[in-house]
All heavy atoms as a GROMACS GRO file, in nm:
protein
  461
    1MET      N    1  -0.322   0.347  -4.077
    1MET     CA    2  -0.232   0.391  -3.968
    1MET      C    3  -0.168   0.524  -4.018
    1MET      O    4  -0.110   0.517  -4.124
    1MET     CB    5  -0.138   0.281  -3.935
    1MET     CG    6  -0.052   0.306  -3.821
    1MET     SD    7   0.034   0.158  -3.773
    1MET     CE    8   0.157   0.226  -3.690
    2PRO      N    9  -0.168   0.615  -3.933
    2PRO     CA   10  -0.108   0.745  -3.973
    2PRO      C   11   0.046   0.737  -3.981
    2PRO      O   12   0.113   0.661  -3.913
    2PRO     CB   13  -0.153   0.849  -3.869
    2PRO     CG   14  -0.183   0.768  -3.746
    2PRO     CD   15  -0.234   0.641  -3.799
    3GLU      N   16   0.098   0.816  -4.073
    3GLU     CA   17   0.244   0.820  -4.083
    3GLU      C   18   0.304   0.888  -3.968
    3GLU      O   19   0.259   0.998  -3.923
    3GLU     CB   20   0.274   0.900  -4.216
    3GLU     CG   21   0.426   0.888  -4.265
    3GLU     CD   22   0.470   0.750  -4.310
    3GLU    OE1   23   0.379   0.680  -4.362
    3GLU    OE2   24   0.575   0.714  -4.282
    4ARG      N   25   0.413   0.824  -3.900
    4ARG     CA   26   0.476   0.885  -3.795
    4ARG      C   27   0.604   0.934  -3.832
    4ARG      O   28   0.675   0.870  -3.910
    4ARG     CB   29   0.480   0.795  -3.669
    4ARG     CG   30   0.333   0.766  -3.628
    4ARG     CD   31   0.335   0.682  -3.504
    4ARG     NE   32   0.424   0.578  -3.500
    4ARG     CZ   33   0.436   0.490  -3.399
    4ARG    NH1   34   0.353   0.496  -3.296
    4ARG    NH2   35   0.521   0.391  -3.401
    5ASP      N   36   0.660   1.036  -3.754
    5ASP     CA   37   0.800   1.086  -3.782
    5ASP      C   38   0.894   0.988  -3.705
    5ASP      O   39   0.849   0.912  -3.617
    5ASP     CB   40   0.799   1.214  -3.709
    5ASP     CG   41   0.884   1.316  -3.786
    5ASP    OD1   42   0.928   1.281  -3.901
    5ASP    OD2   43   0.893   1.436  -3.753
    6TRP      N   44   1.019   0.989  -3.738
    6TRP     CA   45   1.116   0.899  -3.687
    6TRP      C   46   1.138   0.922  -3.537
    6TRP      O   47   1.178   0.830  -3.449
    6TRP     CB   48   1.253   0.902  -3.758
    6TRP     CG   49   1.314   1.041  -3.743
    6TRP    CD1   50   1.307   1.144  -3.809
    6TRP    CD2   51   1.411   1.066  -3.644
    6TRP    NE1   52   1.386   1.245  -3.763
    6TRP    CE2   53   1.455   1.201  -3.649
    6TRP    CE3   54   1.467   0.995  -3.527
    6TRP    CZ2   55   1.539   1.264  -3.564
    6TRP    CZ3   56   1.560   1.063  -3.444
    6TRP    CH2   57   1.601   1.198  -3.467
    7ASP      N   58   1.116   1.042  -3.493
    7ASP     CA   59   1.134   1.070  -3.346
    7ASP      C   60   1.002   1.076  -3.259
    7ASP      O   61   0.990   1.137  -3.157
    7ASP     CB   62   1.216   1.208  -3.333
    7ASP     CG   63   1.127   1.317  -3.390
    7ASP    OD1   64   1.038   1.290  -3.460
    7ASP    OD2   65   1.173   1.442  -3.353
    8ASP      N   66   0.906   1.023  -3.321
    8ASP     CA   67   0.772   1.010  -3.244
    8ASP      C   68   0.776   0.909  -3.137
    8ASP      O   69   0.777   0.793  -3.163
    8ASP     CB   70   0.650   0.983  -3.354
    8ASP     CG   71   0.521   0.982  -3.280
    8ASP    OD1   72   0.514   1.030  -3.166
    8ASP    OD2   73   0.429   0.943  -3.341
    9ASP      N   74   0.771   0.948  -3.023
    9ASP     CA   75   0.776   0.854  -2.895
    9ASP      C   76   0.653   0.863  -2.812
    9ASP      O   77   0.661   0.846  -2.699
    9ASP     CB   78   0.904   0.877  -2.813
    9ASP     CG   79   0.912   1.031  -2.762
    9ASP    OD1   80   0.824   1.105  -2.803
    9ASP    OD2   81   0.996   1.057  -2.676
   10THR      N   82   0.540   0.889  -2.878
   10THR     CA   83   0.412   0.900  -2.818
   10THR      C   84   0.382   0.770  -2.744
   10THR      O   85   0.343   0.763  -2.619
   10THR     CB   86   0.295   0.927  -2.914
   10THR    OG1   87   0.337   1.048  -2.978
   10THR    CG2   88   0.176   0.961  -2.838
   11GLU      N   89   0.395   0.653  -2.800
   11GLU     CA   90   0.365   0.525  -2.736
   11GLU      C   91   0.459   0.502  -2.628
   11GLU      O   92   0.411   0.452  -2.522
   11GLU     CB   93   0.378   0.418  -2.840
   11GLU     CG   94   0.267   0.427  -2.949
   11GLU     CD   95   0.273   0.308  -3.052
   11GLU    OE1   96   0.354   0.210  -3.030
   11GLU    OE2   97   0.217   0.329  -3.160
   12TYR      N   98   0.584   0.537  -2.636
   12TYR     CA   99   0.683   0.516  -2.539
   12TYR      C  100   0.639   0.604  -2.409
   12TYR      O  101   0.638   0.545  -2.295
   12TYR     CB  102   0.817   0.557  -2.580
   12TYR     CG  103   0.924   0.562  -2.461
   12TYR    CD1  104   0.966   0.448  -2.412
   12TYR    CD2  105   0.952   0.688  -2.421
   12TYR    CE1  106   1.067   0.455  -2.296
   12TYR    CE2  107   1.051   0.694  -2.312
   12TYR     CZ  108   1.098   0.588  -2.251
   12TYR     OH  109   1.190   0.588  -2.153
   13ARG      N  110   0.609   0.719  -2.432
   13ARG     CA  111   0.568   0.802  -2.324
   13ARG      C  112   0.442   0.767  -2.244
   13ARG      O  113   0.435   0.768  -2.130
   13ARG     CB  114   0.560   0.951  -2.363
   13ARG     CG  115   0.684   1.018  -2.408
   13ARG     CD  116   0.684   1.167  -2.422
   13ARG     NE  117   0.810   1.222  -2.478
   13ARG     CZ  118   0.909   1.239  -2.390
   13ARG    NH1  119   0.902   1.224  -2.263
   13ARG    NH2  120   1.023   1.302  -2.444
   14ALA      N  121   0.354   0.712  -2.324
   14ALA     CA  122   0.225   0.665  -2.284
   14ALA      C  123   0.253   0.540  -2.185
   14ALA      O  124   0.192   0.520  -2.077
   14ALA     CB  125   0.122   0.639  -2.382
   15ALA      N  126   0.348   0.447  -2.241
   15ALA     CA  127   0.386   0.326  -2.154
   15ALA      C  128   0.457   0.371  -2.033
   15ALA      O  129   0.431   0.313  -1.929
   15ALA     CB  130   0.461   0.229  -2.246
   16LEU      N  131   0.536   0.467  -2.031
   16LEU     CA  132   0.621   0.507  -1.925
   16LEU      C  133   0.516   0.571  -1.826
   16LEU      O  134   0.535   0.544  -1.702
   16LEU     CB  135   0.731   0.616  -1.970
   16LEU     CG  136   0.811   0.665  -1.861
   16LEU    CD1  137   0.897   0.558  -1.814
   16LEU    CD2  138   0.899   0.777  -1.922
   17ALA      N  139   0.423   0.645  -1.860
   17ALA     CA  140   0.328   0.703  -1.767
   17ALA      C  141   0.253   0.600  -1.697
   17ALA      O  142   0.233   0.597  -1.578
   17ALA     CB  143   0.231   0.806  -1.838
   18ARG      N  144   0.206   0.489  -1.780
   18ARG     CA  145   0.136   0.381  -1.711
   18ARG      C  146   0.232   0.312  -1.617
   18ARG      O  147   0.183   0.267  -1.494
   18ARG     CB  148   0.084   0.288  -1.815
   18ARG     CG  149  -0.025   0.334  -1.900
   18ARG     CD  150  -0.096   0.227  -1.981
   18ARG     NE  151   0.006   0.153  -2.057
   18ARG     CZ  152   0.034   0.186  -2.191
   18ARG    NH1  153  -0.018   0.291  -2.247
   18ARG    NH2  154   0.118   0.110  -2.258
   19ALA      N  155   0.358   0.285  -1.642
   19ALA     CA  156   0.450   0.215  -1.557
   19ALA      C  157   0.477   0.298  -1.427
   19ALA      O  158   0.479   0.243  -1.323
   19ALA     CB  159   0.578   0.184  -1.628
   20GLU      N  160   0.490   0.434  -1.451
   20GLU     CA  161   0.501   0.513  -1.320
   20GLU      C  162   0.395   0.503  -1.232
   20GLU      O  163   0.400   0.500  -1.106
   20GLU     CB  164   0.539   0.649  -1.369
   20GLU     CG  165   0.680   0.667  -1.437
   20GLU     CD  166   0.706   0.816  -1.486
   20GLU    OE1  167   0.607   0.889  -1.487
   20GLU    OE2  168   0.822   0.833  -1.512
   21LYS      N  169   0.272   0.510  -1.290
   21LYS     CA  170   0.150   0.514  -1.207
   21LYS      C  171   0.143   0.368  -1.126
   21LYS      O  172   0.115   0.372  -1.010
   21LYS     CB  173   0.021   0.524  -1.292
   21LYS     CG  174  -0.098   0.525  -1.215
   21LYS     CD  175  -0.222   0.542  -1.314
   21LYS     CE  176  -0.231   0.670  -1.382
   21LYS     NZ  177  -0.365   0.681  -1.456
   22LEU      N  178   0.173   0.261  -1.198
   22LEU     CA  179   0.162   0.144  -1.135
   22LEU      C  180   0.278   0.127  -1.023
   22LEU      O  181   0.250   0.066  -0.919
   22LEU     CB  182   0.185   0.027  -1.245
   22LEU     CG  183   0.176  -0.124  -1.191
   22LEU    CD1  184   0.044  -0.146  -1.128
   22LEU    CD2  185   0.210  -0.208  -1.311
   23THR      N  186   0.389   0.187  -1.051
   23THR     CA  187   0.502   0.177  -0.952
   23THR      C  188   0.462   0.257  -0.822
   23THR      O  189   0.470   0.205  -0.712
   23THR     CB  190   0.618   0.232  -1.007
   23THR    OG1  191   0.660   0.155  -1.127
   23THR    CG2  192   0.742   0.220  -0.911
   24ARG      N  193   0.385   0.375  -0.843
   24ARG     CA  194   0.350   0.456  -0.723
   24ARG      C  195   0.249   0.366  -0.650
   24ARG      O  196   0.240   0.363  -0.529
   24ARG     CB  197   0.289   0.574  -0.768
   24ARG     CG  198   0.409   0.681  -0.807
   24ARG     CD  199   0.357   0.825  -0.819
   24ARG     NE  200   0.245   0.831  -0.906
   24ARG     CZ  201   0.263   0.862  -1.038
   24ARG    NH1  202   0.380   0.882  -1.091
   24ARG    NH2  203   0.159   0.869  -1.128
   25PHE      N  204   0.144   0.306  -0.713
   25PHE     CA  205   0.045   0.233  -0.654
   25PHE      C  206   0.107   0.103  -0.582
   25PHE      O  207   0.074   0.076  -0.473
   25PHE     CB  208  -0.054   0.173  -0.758
   25PHE     CG  209  -0.161   0.080  -0.704
   25PHE    CD1  210  -0.263   0.136  -0.628
   25PHE    CD2  211  -0.150  -0.054  -0.732
   25PHE    CE1  212  -0.361   0.050  -0.578
   25PHE    CE2  213  -0.241  -0.141  -0.674
   25PHE     CZ  214  -0.348  -0.088  -0.597
   26SER      N  215   0.208   0.040  -0.644
   26SER     CA  216   0.264  -0.068  -0.584
   26SER      C  217   0.339  -0.029  -0.455
   26SER      O  218   0.340  -0.106  -0.351
   26SER     CB  219   0.366  -0.142  -0.673
   26SER     OG  220   0.298  -0.190  -0.781
   27TRP      N  221   0.421   0.077  -0.465
   27TRP     CA  222   0.478   0.128  -0.336
   27TRP      C  223   0.388   0.163  -0.228
   27TRP      O  224   0.406   0.143  -0.110
   27TRP     CB  225   0.565   0.245  -0.372
   27TRP     CG  226   0.708   0.206  -0.411
   27TRP    CD1  227   0.760   0.206  -0.535
   27TRP    CD2  228   0.810   0.144  -0.332
   27TRP    NE1  229   0.878   0.153  -0.546
   27TRP    CE2  230   0.920   0.112  -0.423
   27TRP    CE3  231   0.818   0.109  -0.195
   27TRP    CZ2  232   1.034   0.053  -0.372
   27TRP    CZ3  233   0.936   0.051  -0.153
   27TRP    CH2  234   1.044   0.028  -0.241
   28ALA      N  235   0.272   0.230  -0.263
   28ALA     CA  236   0.180   0.268  -0.160
   28ALA      C  237   0.118   0.155  -0.099
   28ALA      O  238   0.093   0.134   0.028
   28ALA     CB  239   0.070   0.352  -0.228
   29THR      N  240   0.089   0.045  -0.180
   29THR     CA  241   0.034  -0.084  -0.131
   29THR      C  242   0.117  -0.152  -0.038
   29THR      O  243   0.098  -0.198   0.071
   29THR     CB  244  -0.007  -0.179  -0.243
   29THR    OG1  245  -0.097  -0.109  -0.336
   29THR    CG2  246  -0.066  -0.302  -0.208
   30MET      N  247   0.255  -0.162  -0.075
   30MET     CA  248   0.355  -0.229   0.006
   30MET      C  249   0.376  -0.156   0.143
   30MET      O  250   0.383  -0.213   0.254
   30MET     CB  251   0.490  -0.240  -0.057
   30MET     CG  252   0.481  -0.346  -0.168
   30MET     SD  253   0.643  -0.369  -0.244
   30MET     CE  254   0.670  -0.226  -0.338
   31VAL      N  255   0.372  -0.013   0.140
   31VAL     CA  256   0.395   0.058   0.264
   31VAL      C  257   0.282   0.041   0.350
   31VAL      O  258   0.285   0.023   0.476
   31VAL     CB  259   0.425   0.205   0.238
   31VAL    CG1  260   0.415   0.294   0.360
   31VAL    CG2  261   0.553   0.224   0.162
   32THR      N  262   0.155   0.034   0.289
   32THR     CA  263   0.027   0.027   0.371
   32THR      C  264   0.032  -0.116   0.445
   32THR      O  265  -0.002  -0.120   0.550
   32THR     CB  266  -0.092   0.043   0.285
   32THR    OG1  267  -0.086   0.169   0.227
   32THR    CG2  268  -0.227   0.024   0.366
   33LEU      N  269   0.066  -0.210   0.362
   33LEU     CA  270   0.065  -0.357   0.424
   33LEU      C  271   0.171  -0.371   0.532
   33LEU      O  272   0.154  -0.437   0.632
   33LEU     CB  273   0.085  -0.460   0.315
   33LEU     CG  274  -0.028  -0.469   0.212
   33LEU    CD1  275   0.014  -0.570   0.102
   33LEU    CD2  276  -0.162  -0.523   0.289
   34LEU      N  277   0.293  -0.310   0.508
   34LEU     CA  278   0.392  -0.317   0.606
   34LEU      C  279   0.348  -0.244   0.733
   34LEU      O  280   0.365  -0.292   0.850
   34LEU     CB  281   0.514  -0.253   0.562
   34LEU     CG  282   0.637  -0.257   0.650
   34LEU    CD1  283   0.680  -0.391   0.685
   34LEU    CD2  284   0.762  -0.172   0.598
   35ALA      N  285   0.279  -0.132   0.717
   35ALA     CA  286   0.227  -0.057   0.835
   35ALA      C  287   0.122  -0.130   0.910
   35ALA      O  288   0.138  -0.141   1.036
   35ALA     CB  289   0.170   0.080   0.801
   36LEU      N  290   0.037  -0.213   0.839
   36LEU     CA  291  -0.066  -0.282   0.906
   36LEU      C  292   0.004  -0.402   0.980
   36LEU      O  293  -0.046  -0.438   1.080
   36LEU     CB  294  -0.162  -0.331   0.805
   36LEU     CG  295  -0.259  -0.228   0.750
   36LEU    CD1  296  -0.352  -0.286   0.641
   36LEU    CD2  297  -0.351  -0.177   0.870
   37THR      N  298   0.103  -0.456   0.912
   37THR     CA  299   0.180  -0.568   0.969
   37THR      C  300   0.242  -0.533   1.111
   37THR      O  301   0.243  -0.614   1.206
   37THR     CB  302   0.289  -0.624   0.879
   37THR    OG1  303   0.215  -0.659   0.755
   37THR    CG2  304   0.356  -0.738   0.941
   38VAL      N  305   0.292  -0.399   1.121
   38VAL     CA  306   0.354  -0.367   1.235
   38VAL      C  307   0.255  -0.318   1.336
   38VAL      O  308   0.267  -0.349   1.464
   38VAL     CB  309   0.458  -0.254   1.214
   38VAL    CG1  310   0.500  -0.174   1.330
   38VAL    CG2  311   0.567  -0.295   1.127
   39VAL      N  312   0.146  -0.250   1.305
   39VAL     CA  313   0.051  -0.184   1.386
   39VAL      C  314  -0.048  -0.293   1.434
   39VAL      O  315  -0.092  -0.276   1.556
   39VAL     CB  316  -0.018  -0.068   1.314
   39VAL    CG1  317  -0.134  -0.018   1.410
   39VAL    CG2  318   0.077   0.038   1.288
   40ALA      N  319  -0.096  -0.382   1.358
   40ALA     CA  320  -0.204  -0.473   1.402
   40ALA      C  321  -0.172  -0.557   1.522
   40ALA      O  322  -0.244  -0.566   1.619
   40ALA     CB  323  -0.232  -0.563   1.277
   41PRO      N  324  -0.044  -0.613   1.536
   41PRO     CA  325  -0.010  -0.687   1.666
   41PRO      C  326  -0.017  -0.596   1.784
   41PRO      O  327  -0.052  -0.650   1.893
   41PRO     CB  328   0.123  -0.744   1.632
   41PRO     CG  329   0.142  -0.749   1.489
   41PRO     CD  330   0.064  -0.631   1.435
   42VAL      N  331   0.024  -0.478   1.772
   42VAL     CA  332   0.028  -0.383   1.883
   42VAL      C  333  -0.118  -0.355   1.927
   42VAL      O  334  -0.143  -0.357   2.050
   42VAL     CB  335   0.108  -0.252   1.846
   42VAL    CG1  336   0.087  -0.149   1.959
   42VAL    CG2  337   0.250  -0.277   1.811
   43ILE      N  338  -0.204  -0.336   1.839
   43ILE     CA  339  -0.338  -0.307   1.868
   43ILE      C  340  -0.406  -0.430   1.931
   43ILE      O  341  -0.464  -0.423   2.034
   43ILE     CB  342  -0.418  -0.271   1.748
   43ILE    CG1  343  -0.372  -0.126   1.690
   43ILE    CG2  344  -0.563  -0.261   1.779
   43ILE    CD1  345  -0.431  -0.079   1.563
   44LEU      N  346  -0.369  -0.554   1.877
   44LEU     CA  347  -0.425  -0.674   1.925
   44LEU      C  348  -0.380  -0.696   2.066
   44LEU      O  349  -0.447  -0.743   2.157
   44LEU     CB  350  -0.389  -0.791   1.825
   44LEU     CG  351  -0.457  -0.924   1.856
   44LEU    CD1  352  -0.605  -0.915   1.848
   44LEU    CD2  353  -0.406  -1.026   1.769
   45ALA      N  354  -0.243  -0.670   2.098
   45ALA     CA  355  -0.194  -0.694   2.224
   45ALA      C  356  -0.266  -0.594   2.330
   45ALA      O  357  -0.296  -0.633   2.437
   45ALA     CB  358  -0.051  -0.660   2.226
   46GLY      N  359  -0.288  -0.473   2.285
   46GLY     CA  360  -0.345  -0.368   2.375
   46GLY      C  361  -0.492  -0.418   2.404
   46GLY      O  362  -0.531  -0.405   2.526
   47LEU      N  363  -0.567  -0.461   2.305
   47LEU     CA  364  -0.693  -0.505   2.334
   47LEU      C  365  -0.703  -0.632   2.423
   47LEU      O  366  -0.788  -0.635   2.513
   47LEU     CB  367  -0.771  -0.538   2.202
   47LEU     CG  368  -0.803  -0.417   2.115
   47LEU    CD1  369  -0.857  -0.460   1.979
   47LEU    CD2  370  -0.905  -0.326   2.189
   48THR      N  371  -0.606  -0.720   2.404
   48THR     CA  372  -0.594  -0.844   2.490
   48THR      C  373  -0.575  -0.795   2.634
   48THR      O  374  -0.627  -0.846   2.722
   48THR     CB  375  -0.494  -0.935   2.427
   48THR    OG1  376  -0.512  -0.962   2.306
   48THR    CG2  377  -0.484  -1.058   2.530
   49PHE      N  378  -0.474  -0.698   2.650
   49PHE     CA  379  -0.448  -0.657   2.781
   49PHE      C  380  -0.567  -0.587   2.849
   49PHE      O  381  -0.601  -0.614   2.970
   49PHE     CB  382  -0.323  -0.556   2.776
   49PHE     CG  383  -0.288  -0.501   2.905
   49PHE    CD1  384  -0.217  -0.571   3.006
   49PHE    CD2  385  -0.316  -0.364   2.946
   49PHE    CE1  386  -0.183  -0.513   3.112
   49PHE    CE2  387  -0.298  -0.307   3.054
   49PHE     CZ  388  -0.231  -0.386   3.158
   50LEU      N  389  -0.634  -0.506   2.779
   50LEU     CA  390  -0.761  -0.440   2.811
   50LEU      C  391  -0.865  -0.545   2.867
   50LEU      O  392  -0.922  -0.537   2.970
   50LEU     CB  393  -0.824  -0.356   2.706
   50LEU     CG  394  -0.935  -0.262   2.750
   50LEU    CD1  395  -0.899  -0.180   2.862
   50LEU    CD2  396  -0.978  -0.192   2.632
   51VAL      N  397  -0.888  -0.648   2.779
   51VAL     CA  398  -0.997  -0.750   2.808
   51VAL      C  399  -0.946  -0.826   2.938
   51VAL      O  400  -1.033  -0.853   3.035
   51VAL     CB  401  -1.011  -0.848   2.704
   51VAL    CG1  402  -1.076  -0.979   2.740
   51VAL    CG2  403  -1.074  -0.776   2.592
   52ILE      N  404  -0.817  -0.855   2.956
   52ILE     CA  405  -0.770  -0.936   3.067
   52ILE      C  406  -0.777  -0.834   3.196
   52ILE      O  407  -0.821  -0.884   3.301
   52ILE     CB  408  -0.628  -0.984   3.052
   52ILE    CG1  409  -0.614  -1.080   2.953
   52ILE    CG2  410  -0.562  -1.018   3.192
   52ILE    CD1  411  -0.474  -1.126   2.912
   53ALA      N  412  -0.742  -0.711   3.180
   53ALA     CA  413  -0.761  -0.628   3.299
   53ALA      C  414  -0.907  -0.600   3.340
   53ALA      O  415  -0.938  -0.604   3.456
   53ALA     CB  416  -0.701  -0.481   3.261
   54VAL      N  417  -0.991  -0.587   3.237
   54VAL     CA  418  -1.126  -0.579   3.283
   54VAL      C  419  -1.187  -0.693   3.342
   54VAL      O  420  -1.259  -0.695   3.447
   54VAL     CB  421  -1.218  -0.544   3.160
   54VAL    CG1  422  -1.366  -0.545   3.181
   54VAL    CG2  423  -1.178  -0.399   3.118
   55SER      N  424  -1.159  -0.810   3.295
   55SER     CA  425  -1.209  -0.937   3.352
   55SER      C  426  -1.151  -0.961   3.483
   55SER      O  427  -1.211  -1.023   3.579
   55SER     CB  428  -1.172  -1.059   3.254
   55SER     OG  429  -1.036  -1.075   3.251
   56MET      N  430  -1.026  -0.922   3.513
   56MET     CA  431  -0.966  -0.937   3.647
   56MET      C  432  -1.028  -0.835   3.743
   56MET      O  433  -1.044  -0.871   3.872
   56MET     CB  434  -0.818  -0.928   3.639
   56MET     CG  435  -0.749  -1.036   3.578
   56MET     SD  436  -0.573  -1.009   3.574
   56MET     CE  437  -0.529  -1.063   3.737
   57GLY      N  438  -1.069  -0.732   3.695
   57GLY     CA  439  -1.139  -0.624   3.786
   57GLY      C  440  -1.280  -0.663   3.828
   57GLY      O  441  -1.331  -0.623   3.922
   58GLN      N  442  -1.342  -0.762   3.750
   58GLN     CA  443  -1.482  -0.798   3.780
   58GLN      C  444  -1.468  -0.915   3.884
   58GLN      O  445  -1.586  -0.946   3.929
   58GLN     CB  446  -1.545  -0.837   3.652
   58GLN     CG  447  -1.575  -0.726   3.556
   58GLN     CD  448  -1.641  -0.765   3.428
   58GLN    OE1  449  -1.657  -0.888   3.405
   58GLN    NE2  450  -1.683  -0.674   3.349
   59ARG      N  451  -1.357  -0.966   3.905
   59ARG     CA  452  -1.365  -1.084   4.007
   59ARG      C  453  -1.358  -1.038   4.142
   59ARG      O  454  -1.316  -0.944   4.191
   59ARG     CB  455  -1.254  -1.173   3.961
   59ARG     CG  456  -1.264  -1.244   3.841
   59ARG     CD  457  -1.152  -1.337   3.820
   59ARG     NE  458  -1.158  -1.396   3.684
   59ARG     CZ  459  -1.073  -1.485   3.626
   59ARG    NH1  460  -0.974  -1.510   3.689
   59ARG    NH2  461  -1.094  -1.520   3.518
   0.00000   0.00000   0.00000
């Protein structure tokens, strides 16, 4: 193992970079899931309305 200086914080900076990357990924994942949670019911309701409107028009 190489001799390190007392102020060598290479391992700390590497760990910090990994943590920041994971935090950004986590936030992106949470925002995406939240957006899908909000948008999916709206799309489903619109499709349901469309199916009902089309089926009523065929009668």
